[in-house]
Every structure is written in structure tokens, then in C-alpha cells.
KEVEX-682267 format. One record per residue: residue number from 0; residue in one letter; x, y, z of N, C-alpha, C, CB in turn. Coordinates in steps of 0.001 Angstrom, whole numbers, plus 500000, padded with zeros to 6 digits. Atoms other than C-alpha are relative to their C-alpha. Glycine has a CB too. Layout:
N
n_res_nx_ny_nz_cax_cay_caz_cx_cy_cz_cbx_cby_cbz
NUM_a_X_Y_Z_X_Y_Z_X_Y_Z_X_Y_Z .
...
END
This chain:
119
n_res_nx_ny_nz_cax_cay_caz_cx_cy_cz_cbx_cby_cbz
0_x_500854_498820_500000_500000_500000_500000_500895_501237_500000_499031_500001_501231 .
1_x_499193_498797_500080_501415_503386_499054_499749_500879_501221_499697_500772_498705 .
2_x_500190_499128_498840_501912_506037_501772_498754_500873_499883_501215_500878_500186 .
3_x_501179_499165_500188_499053_508066_500241_498713_499190_500025_500102_500755_498697 .
4_x_501170_500868_500037_496694_505077_500075_499522_499724_501420_500317_498677_499265 .
5_x_500531_500174_498655_494454_505035_503142_499010_498848_500095_499341_501270_500456 .
6_x_500973_501086_499973_492164_502186_502142_500616_498755_500621_499489_499694_498583 .
7_x_499512_501223_499382_492484_499041_504200_499474_498774_499267_499598_499948_501471 .
8_x_500605_501125_500705_490405_496873_501847_500238_500126_498503_498495_499919_500297 .
9_x_499792_500043_501439_491023_495815_498268_498732_500440_499273_500417_498587_499554 .
10_x_501126_499551_500813_488794_497552_495719_499925_499159_498734_500131_501504_499651 .
11_x_500220_500741_501238_487269_495692_492796_499075_500802_499098_499408_498593_500287 .
12_x_500895_499333_500951_485695_497091_489647_498616_499378_500123_500536_499883_498530 .
13_x_501380_500472_499894_481939_496830_489958_499082_501092_499483_499638_499613_501470 .
14_x_500938_499044_500580_479392_498598_487809_498593_499523_500338_500202_500141_498443 .
15_x_501280_500446_499473_476205_498136_489810_499094_501199_500247_500195_499192_501295 .
16_x_500922_498921_499654_473063_500230_490255_500066_500303_501500_498557_499630_499589 .
17_x_499949_499583_498597_473157_502226_493484_499088_501209_500183_501465_500334_500441 .
18_x_500814_498839_499621_470809_504662_495225_500689_500686_501159_498533_499585_500382 .
19_x_499367_499192_498963_472330_507460_497279_499001_501034_500490_501295_500685_499473 .
20_x_500855_498949_499439_470483_509762_499631_500759_500673_501133_498629_499420_500506 .
21_x_499356_499239_498925_472064_512506_501699_499103_499951_501230_500274_501482_499567 .
22_x_500747_500028_498751_471041_512323_505348_499110_501233_500090_500957_499928_501212 .
23_x_500989_498930_499843_467921_514441_506013_499568_500627_498677_500555_501071_500897 .
24_x_500443_499492_501296_467228_514858_502287_499060_498980_499366_501215_500293_499066 .
25_x_500904_500945_500656_464290_513350_500414_500488_499574_498607_498618_500614_499886 .
26_x_499531_500269_501359_466184_513404_497089_500843_498726_499944_500810_501189_499473 .
27_x_499247_501231_500229_467391_509994_495920_500705_500123_498659_499069_498739_500036 .
28_x_499222_499968_501234_470157_509833_493321_500259_498564_499582_501344_500791_500181 .
29_x_499772_501332_500535_470171_506709_491182_501143_500088_499013_498718_499421_499330 .
30_x_498797_499916_500805_473547_506064_489617_500665_498633_499938_500968_501056_500568 .
31_x_499240_501242_500090_476256_503419_489110_501253_500076_500844_500362_499693_498553 .
32_x_498714_500094_499325_479179_502253_491170_501092_499871_498943_500032_498794_500992 .
33_x_498846_500227_500864_482657_502203_489629_500921_498959_500611_500762_501308_499756 .
34_x_499284_501056_499300_484446_500168_492258_499451_499880_501410_501524_500277_500023 .
35_x_500651_500368_498755_483604_498562_495550_500960_499216_500873_498730_499187_499732 .
36_x_499247_500803_499031_485207_497155_498701_499123_499825_501234_501381_500675_500370 .
37_x_500779_500151_498767_484019_496024_502124_499963_501305_500779_500584_498883_500876 .
38_x_499935_498743_499267_484966_499497_503350_499309_501184_499352_501391_500345_500215 .
39_x_500624_498856_500651_483279_501689_500765_499788_499789_498520_500826_501221_500213 .
40_x_500368_500062_501407_482313_502498_497217_500409_501305_499307_498476_499742_499840 .
41_x_499824_498817_500843_483240_504868_494398_498882_499959_498976_501430_500041_499308 .
42_x_501100_499974_500957_480332_505969_492254_499940_501341_499285_498670_499714_500703 .
43_x_500234_498788_500786_479215_508543_489727_498880_500806_500629_499658_499652_498532 .
44_x_501093_499149_499548_477032_511496_490608_499972_501276_499180_500137_500323_501500 .
45_x_500138_498688_500627_475662_514587_488945_499873_501071_501083_498772_500033_499048 .
46_x_500076_499074_498861_475372_516149_492422_501288_499954_500793_498801_499660_500912 .
47_x_498820_499932_499133_478189_517300_494669_499638_499445_501371_500532_501464_500119 .
48_x_500117_500490_498634_478587_515454_497948_501230_500511_500745_499890_498415_500056 .
49_x_498837_499482_499295_480864_517608_500101_500585_498962_500954_499630_501262_500765 .
50_x_499327_500906_499068_483422_515727_502192_499297_500064_501347_501509_500360_500147 .
51_x_500666_500207_498703_481865_514443_505460_498480_499908_499899_500361_501121_500939 .
52_x_501442_500158_500153_478327_514363_504012_499619_498557_500314_499543_500393_498564 .
53_x_500479_501344_499700_476479_511386_505508_499013_499576_498924_499346_499939_501407 .
54_x_500740_500495_501148_474894_509207_502843_499441_498612_500293_500895_499968_498753 .
55_x_500602_501324_499993_472466_506301_502806_500314_499354_498653_498446_500068_500262 .
56_x_499599_500710_501209_473676_503704_500267_499163_498727_499878_501528_499666_500024 .
57_x_500727_501228_500313_471414_501049_498720_500535_499484_498675_498445_500241_499937 .
58_x_499249_500526_501133_473343_498851_496313_499415_498663_499567_501491_499849_500355 .
59_x_500515_501257_500543_471928_496133_494064_501193_499078_499716_499147_500247_498695 .
60_x_498923_500963_500212_474286_493150_494338_499592_498934_498988_500396_499344_501323 .
61_x_500517_500938_501004_472112_490733_492376_498501_500198_499884_500338_498517_500374 .
62_x_501420_499751_500240_468697_491014_490799_499153_498996_500775_499679_499925_498490 .
63_x_500913_500859_499268_465785_489622_492757_500250_499934_501499_500067_498644_499444 .
64_x_499693_499993_498569_467422_490169_496154_499885_501422_500532_501420_499428_500271 .
65_x_500046_498675_499407_467038_493012_498598_501362_500663_499855_499579_499926_501486 .
66_x_498708_499323_500172_469728_495676_498153_500848_499943_501269_499781_501456_499594 .
67_x_499057_499789_498905_472822_495918_500319_499772_501428_500477_501513_499755_499552 .
68_x_500227_498660_499448_472240_498873_502654_501070_500335_501020_498604_500102_500641 .
69_x_498995_499524_499052_474749_500927_504597_499874_501503_500153_501428_499618_499540 .
70_x_499811_498565_499839_475361_504362_505990_501471_500272_499717_499575_500498_501446 .
71_x_498632_499659_500338_478443_506052_504664_500237_501489_500126_500330_499535_498600 .
72_x_499592_498590_499938_480313_509315_504600_500849_500279_498770_500793_500327_501331 .
73_x_499177_499597_501147_481670_511088_501526_501389_500370_500518_499348_501204_499218 .
74_x_498632_499720_499560_485442_511094_501940_500807_500746_498945_500705_498708_500358 .
75_x_499378_499200_501055_486390_512639_498592_499036_500110_498828_501353_499378_499545 .
76_x_500703_499902_501280_484933_513835_495321_500913_500719_499026_498626_500746_500147 .
77_x_499202_499315_501015_486439_514936_492060_499181_500126_498724_501330_499244_499727 .
78_x_500681_499748_501267_485141_516417_488839_500578_499064_498944_500147_501495_499565 .
79_x_499549_500815_501124_485301_514076_485877_500226_500960_498836_498951_498861_499632 .
80_x_499694_499043_501068_487064_516055_483125_499040_499883_498813_501428_499799_499521 .
81_x_500858_499912_501181_484890_517184_480185_498635_499364_500247_500676_499331_498807 .
82_x_501264_500630_499616_481751_516068_482034_499294_500865_501038_500239_498567_500554 .
83_x_500720_499317_498925_479046_517368_484332_499787_499045_501179_498639_500542_499487 .
84_x_500104_500989_498931_479567_514379_486642_501220_500031_500913_499827_498605_499413 .
85_x_498950_500098_498988_481660_513676_489723_500226_498541_500346_499632_500811_501268 .
86_x_499711_501250_499313_483400_510638_491135_499894_500309_501480_501424_499413_499614 .
87_x_500171_499805_498557_482444_510283_494790_500514_498764_500712_498504_500275_500370 .
88_x_499538_501095_499156_484258_508142_497348_499229_500017_501305_501519_500099_500262 .
89_x_500807_500107_498786_482042_506922_500180_500559_498878_500856_498499_499747_499665 .
90_x_499520_500980_499028_483347_505129_503262_498818_499550_500855_501145_500594_500891 .
91_x_501089_500517_499176_480875_502842_505040_500366_500116_501472_499682_498535_499636 .
92_x_499744_499985_498558_480556_503452_508789_498942_499239_500782_500071_501426_500501 .
93_x_501039_500768_499313_477362_501557_509599_499426_498969_499034_498875_500935_500546 .
94_x_500465_501105_500834_476647_498149_508057_499582_498869_500925_501106_499530_498988 .
95_x_500434_501123_499167_474608_495341_509611_500881_498785_499713_498499_499663_499743 .
96_x_499191_501206_500231_476462_492022_510062_499503_499178_498801_499996_499126_501254 .
97_x_500564_500753_501118_474085_490347_507582_500396_500637_498670_498466_499923_500119 .
98_x_499651_499321_501255_474736_492977_504895_501507_499942_499752_499523_501469_500028 .
99_x_498546_500108_500163_478484_492875_505546_500372_498621_499444_500720_500249_501352 .
100_x_499747_501357_500513_478443_489086_504965_499612_499901_498523_499215_498948_500828 .
101_x_500434_500027_501399_476470_489527_501732_500980_500733_499095_498611_500616_499865 .
102_x_499044_499229_500794_478873_492195_500490_501313_499228_499857_500253_501383_500646 .
103_x_498756_500782_500060_481902_490049_501362_499874_498837_499023_500371_499472_501394 .
104_x_500219_501123_500923_480426_487066_499502_499977_500496_498554_498675_499266_500336 .
105_x_500055_499429_501339_479701_489264_496487_501412_500385_499524_499062_501232_499978 .
106_x_498639_499598_500372_483257_490653_496513_500880_498779_499743_500623_500874_501103 .
107_x_499259_501243_500262_484684_487114_496764_499679_499485_498601_499659_498920_501063 .
108_x_500423_500409_501337_482663_486251_493658_500658_500882_498936_498464_500066_499877 .
109_x_499377_499083_500964_483939_489364_491844_501500_499777_499885_499730_501443_500397 .
110_x_498545_500155_499983_487539_488679_492863_500442_498860_499093_500494_499756_501426 .
111_x_499673_501130_500854_487482_485400_490960_500025_500409_498544_499009_498872_500207 .
112_x_500110_499654_501417_486551_487110_487707_500539_501363_499614_498599_499928_499599 .
113_x_499477_498682_500366_488265_490508_487873_501309_500293_500698_498992_501082_500330 .
114_x_498752_499542_499409_491445_492327_488729_499724_501135_500967_500991_500446_498914 .
115_x_500171_498876_499091_491807_494735_491661_500210_501331_499284_500963_499879_501172 .
116_x_499813_498655_500532_491593_498444_490948_501339_500508_500521_498817_500961_500411 .
117_x_498728_499470_499511_495070_500033_491096_499789_501160_500972_500867_500454_498828 .
118_x_500109_498935_498985_495649_502390_494028_500219_501348_499391_500995_499785_501127 .
END
């Protein structure tokens, strides 16, 4: 892990539907993930999520099943060049044990068929 890399979990490419909702806001943003780990997610957004914004995350891991749900906090965002979208990094801080197990199983499945995202 590089000195600038603060992630403790391996990230894997994952393009999955996700719903984001800022705490105390009725607006739901439906978008896609770009990569995923047991500790958080990077996704696209047309809205800015300032650092430290608390976010409800509902992520579809497989069709026909209830979504993975967690509370997270925006830890970074960056403008995607030549676009009106942002990359948002969200760190999970509240995940039920059941959802954590489901996410881990999903990531194990992804790890077999993909390469980790470079730091």
C-alpha cells in the first residue's frame, strides 16, 4: 500500500446500480458504482457530495434480492474532466452484520473474475 493510500480493503471494479440519499434529504440519486470494497464504494454522481456528508447507500448486488444497505460518509469527490459528473468516494461506517456478509460474499465472487483496481 502506498503512503498516500488510506484504504484498508482491496477495491474491485463493479458497475452496479446504486441509490444514494444525503442524510435528512428526500432526494434519491440513482447512479452506478465504479468500484467497491468492504469498506466503501466509488460511484458517479451529477450532484456534489461535500466531504463528510452522511449518505444512505442502497446497492443492488444481484437482481431479485434486497439491496445491500449501509450508511456512509463522503470522503472525497472529484470532477470528471469534460463532464458534468463527479466521482464520489464513500466510506461505510454503519453496516449490519448480515449485509456485511452479503457484500463480502459478492466481493469474493467478483475477485474470481476481475482484477483489483490500482491504488
